[in-house]
Residue, then its C-alpha position, 0 to 999 in steps of 0.5 A: m454514497s454521498r456527492t461533494g465538489s464546490i470550487p474554491k474560487s482560484a481553482a474554478e478561476r485557472p484556466t485548465s485543459f479541462p474543467l476541474n470539477q469535471i474532474n471526478v473521483l470516486l473514493l471507497e472503503n472509508v478513507h480518511d477524509h482528509a483525502r476528499e479535503l484535497l481533491e476537492n481543494e484542487g475543484f474535482t468532484v469527489e465520490v465517497a461510498s464505505d462499502a467495497l465495490e464488485g463486479d458490475e456495482l463495483i464498474a456501474a460506480a467508476s464508470e465516470a471516475h477520472i480517480l479511483g481510491i480505495r483499500s485493500k478490500t476492493r478488487l480491481e481485475r482485468e476485466f474492470f480495467e477493459r470496461v471503466n473507460r475514463l479513469w487515469s489513476v488509481g489510489c490504493f490509500c494504504i501500504g500493498t497493491n495485491q488488491v490491483d491487477l498491475d499489468a492490466a492496469a498498465d496495459r490500459g496506461i492507467a498509475v497506480f500509486n500507494a502509501p507503503f510508508s505512513n503506517t509504518r509507526s502504527v505497526a511497530e506500536l502494536t508490535i511491541s504492545e504485543i510483546i509485552a502483551l503476550h508476556r504478562r499474559l494480559v489477554d487470557r488475564s483480562r478474558q477470566m476477569h470478563e468471565g468473573r475469575w480472580f486469576k492472581i498468578i505469576d506463571g507466565a508472566n514476564e518482564i521483556r528486558g533482558r530478552t531476546l527479539g528476532i526480527v525478520g525483515y529490517g525494513r522500515i518497520g522491522s527497524q523501527v520495532s527494532v529501536l523502540a524494542e532496544s529502548l525497553g531494554m531488550r536484545v535486538i537480533y534481524y535476519d533480512p536477506l538484503k544488507v542493511l544497515a543496524l541502528g542502535n545495537a541491533q545484530p544481524v545474522e546470517s539466517l533465519d534459522a540462526l535467528l529462529k533458534a537464538s530469539d525469545v520473541v520472533t517477529l514479522h515484517v516481510p511483504s509478500t513475495h514468492t520467497t516469504h509464502g509459507m516462510i512459517g512452518a512445521v519445520q520452521l516453529r519447531k527450530m524456534r525455542e522452547g516458549s517462545f513468543l511468534i508475531n505475524n503482522a506482516r502478511g497472511e501467507v507468510v505463516d502456516l496457520d495449522a502448524l501454528a496451531q499444533a506447535l501452539d497446543a502442544k505448549h512448544l511455543a508460549g503464544c502468539a499474536v497475529d494480524v493477518f490471515p490467508t483469507e479474511p472476511r471482506k466485510s466487519d460483520d462476515a463470519f470469521a474461522s482460525p485453527l487459532a481460535g480458542l488457544t491460550n495467549v494468543i492475540m488475533t486482531p482484524h488486521i488492524g495494523g496500520n489503522t489508527l487515526e495518525a496513520q490514516r491521516n498519513i494514508a491519505d495526505e500521501v496518496a491524494t497528493k500523488l494523484i493530485k500531482h498525478m492529474n494535474n503535472g502527468s507526474t508519476t513519481t513513485a507509481v507502482n505500474l508504471p514508468e516515474v517521470e517527476l516532472p517541473q511545474l507546468h509554465p503557464e504559456m507552455h501545454r503538456i503533452l503526457h503520451f503512455h506507449r509500448n516501449v518499441p523502436g520509433v515511437l519517438s520518433e513519430m512523435h517528434r514528426i507529428i508535432a514538426d508537421l504541425n510547426v510545432n516548437i517544444s521546448a523541454e522533453y522528459l521520457q522514462s520507460n521499461a521492458s515494456y511501456g514508455y512515458v513521455i511527456l513534452d512542454v509544447d507551444p500552445a498551439n494546434d492541441d487537436a491536431i496533435l492529440k488526433g495525430l498522436r492518438q492515430t500512432p501505433n502503439t500508443i496506450r494513452v494520450r491527453a494535454l495539460f494547461 
């Protein structure tokens, strides 16, 4: 690990409720360096590590951290949140948050942020390149050349123009794939359980079965949920057109790989491209095995759909900015596990009280009583809650901060409280 944190003069001279250079940030798994730059520019002290950590090693490394940044390999279980006491926020520098126990984080008042849309273009471009490569059997031709064999044959080589692309999941990525595919002359249909507006000439279909039967290529762009787990199995593969292709750049649990391997071996499908797997190695040099290995016209990539320099910089910018706003201003907008509150910039003559609590009757009235008894004026109040938690922010006159915090911490159902100025 390396530790950095030179404080810009403007940040160092800014009066704050907590010294900025004592706000510790730990970034794991080679988070793009742009995140470190942004966090350091705020005056925070940043520690970076290239690997994912686990167990006691992870807890020891994060024990002094106020902000933790991870990608997809580091797993944050309930035990982690119960043993790390200084943490205020977690940044997942990736699309998903499946690696984090979100309920355990919420129980401790720890906000979790991610970047659900910053790598959509990278995944869309990979999908288009795979559609072309599968239709031209480029992986097989390249492998044969590396083996010293010259197979200049036309069998199985086709243009994609005029072919029908079926997109399952017409969200940010699926809709971008739609536009790119149509520009290359493909006919696009899509299935999404939500009613979403088509882009260009794409046409919705009423069911997954209808899409499978009508498509020359099926590409999956769905989240990992109980409804998408095992979405494509032996039954669905048999419904696909003979000689068609399947692409999964979504989630590994969506496709039954054994059934897919059987469909390829039987020549019912002409090929596939898979970037995500039900079980993935934690490190780059770990062993990997798949029932798809060794089959012809199969593209397998190690979960690199969003791994472009452009995407990783965009993710770093988005997540680091959210973490900075949360630490400096209290904003929880786009947090995936806590009520979302978007706050104006704190007025320099005001102090801000941030209070996470369990959502039960009487909490707000007790807070107001404590502050009123201390003869402190409330200038502004912001509140959002869900079924379990509430998050209230009070901008107050700069007086009796210590007494306010002490009183609020002793209030039943308080989870976390801090002051900003």
